[in-house]
N, C-alpha and C positions, 0 to 999 in steps of 0.2 A: 584407485577406484575409477573404473571406466564404465559409463552408462550412456545409453541412448534412449530418449523418451519414445513412447508410442501413443501419443495423445491425438485425439480427433479434434481437428480445428473447424469450427463453424464461425469464422470471423464475420462480424457484422459489416455488410457492405455500406451501411449508412455512415460508418465512421471513416475518418480520413486515415491516411498512412500512419501507423502507430509511431513512426519515427519522426513525424513532423515536429518542427520546433517553432514556437511562437516567441515573439520578442518579449523580453523580460524587462520590466521597469521597477526600480526601487523608489518608493515614495514614503517618507516618514516612517521608515522601518517596516513597511509592508511591501511584499513582493507582489507585483501585478503582472498579469499576462495580457498581451494585446491580441485579442481574438477577433474573428469576423463580426462578433456581436458587441465589441467594445472591450474596455479594460475590466478585468476581473481579478480580485485578490486570489492568491494561492490558497488552496485548501489547507495545506500544512501551516501556513502563516497564521491562519485564523484559528484552527482547532487546536494547534499545538503551542499557542502563544504562552499560556500559563505554565505549561510544563517547561518550556525553554527558559522562562524567567526563573523558575524554581531551581533549575539545575545550572544556571549560568555561573554561579560561584564555584560549584564543583568543577565545571569544565575549565574555568580559568585557573584553578589550583591543580588540575590534573590534566594538563594539556596532552601529554603523551598517551595516557589511557583513553582520553576523549577521542584522539585521532585513531587509536587502535579500534575502538568501538565503531567509529564512523566507517573506517576501511572494511571492517568485518561485515557490516551491514551491506555495504555496496557490493562486496564480492559475493555474498550469499545471494543477493537479489539477482546478480548477473548470472550466477550458476543455475539458479532455479529457472530463470527466463530461458536460458539455452536448453535446459532439460525439457521444459514445456514446449519449446519450438522443435523438439525432436532432433536436436543437434548433438553432435558428439561431445560428451562431457568427460573430461579427464582431470581428476584431482589427486595430487600426490599426498602421501601421508603427512607431510610437513605443512601442507596448506592450512592457513588459519581457519578455513571453514570445512575442512575434511570431515570432522566429527559432526558439526552442525548440519551439514547437508545430509549426511547419513541419517540423522535423527528426523529431519523434516521431510525427507523423501518418502518415508512411509505414509505420511499424510497427503503429500502431493500426489501420490499414486492413486488416491481416491478421486482425483479430478477427472472429469470427462467433459466433452462438448465445450471446448474452449471458445468463448466469444470474443475475448479481448485480452491482450497481454501488453503490459507497459504502454497503454494507450492514453493519449491526451484527451481530456474531456473538459467541456465548459458548459455552463447553462445559465440562462437568464432567470430560471426559476429559483435558484439558490444564489445567483450572483457570485459564483466561485469558479475556479479552474484548477486543473491539476492532472497528474498522471496516475492512473490506477494500476495496481500490480497485476491483477487478474480478475476477469469475470468469466465464470464457468459454472458447471455443475459440480458440487462437492457431495459425494454420496447420493447423487441423484437430485439434489436440490439446487436450483439456480441461486448463485451466491456471488457477492463481492468478496474476494479472497485477498487477504493481506499477509505478507510474509515478513517475519521479524526475527531478529537474533537478540539474545539477552544474556547478560552475565549471570543473573540470578532469576529464579522463577517470579512470575508476575501474579498479582491478584487481579480479579476482574475490575475492582474499583480503581486500579492503577491505570487502566487502559481505556477509559471512557472516551479519550480523544481519538483512539483508533476507531471506535464504533461510530463516532460523529463523522470522521473522515470517510469511512466506507459508506455511510448514509448519503453524504454529499455526492459520491460517485454514482450511487444507485439512482438518485434523483436526476443527475445530469445525463446519465445514460438513457433514462426514460424519456427525457426531453428530446434527446438527439435521435433516438431510434424507435420510441414507443414501447420498448421492451421493459417490463417490470421485473426487477430483481429484488425479492423480498427478504433475502437472508444475508447475514454477515458471518464470515468465518475468518478468525484471526489465528494464524499458525505461528507459534513462537518456539524456535529452537534455542534452548539455553545451555550454557556451558556446564550445568550441573548434570547433564546426561540424559535429558528427556525432552520431548516436544509437547508443549501445551496447546490445547485446542479450545478456543473460546468461540461460542456461537451466540448470535443474537438476531433480533428482527429489526429491519430498517425502521419500521413504524415506531419503534420505541425510542428512536434517537432523532426524530425529526425536530421535536421541540428543543431538546438540548443543543442541537446544531444551530437552530435559530438564535438561542440564547448566547452561544459562544460568538456567533457572528456579530450580534448586536453589541456585546461587551467589548469586542476587539475593535470594531470599526466606528463606533459612535462615541 
């Protein structure tokens, strides 16, 4: 498979270089980023804490599969990022993400007006920091878009942490740029042969995000 994206980029000038790296500090099991506005916990550390605890035993007992899943996700993200950046993407049939990219590409092709790709965000409003997958229009609607890979199909109730994470990015982006992004789109390519699309509104996850932050950090 050889593809080259044809996406329109409207990168936000208010944001710093998307490749910028901030110092990372580990403190009491919480990953912190040292930003120009101070130390902020990682979004994923806060919203994904309960899920990581839940699956820790499985990961410990299935180290090889856990590593495969981690590598799969990293490779898929990298491939999608290159595609969105209109770079030459070549995947061989034996690639671990050949089929997954083919599935999710159909939905990625609905993206237009890309505002940010793999961009680091932080905000005093939510007191968090992290790197967002993509902020763009999806089927014409400004959205925080997250790309996932999964071994099995997900139910909406399984991915509330994804919605909270996207909500944090939306609020941080608004603080940094003034641009409001009201929609969330989660695209999940799974190994059962199809891509799931979950859509939500940011407003619906502001309070759940606050609850998760309070539970994790207090």
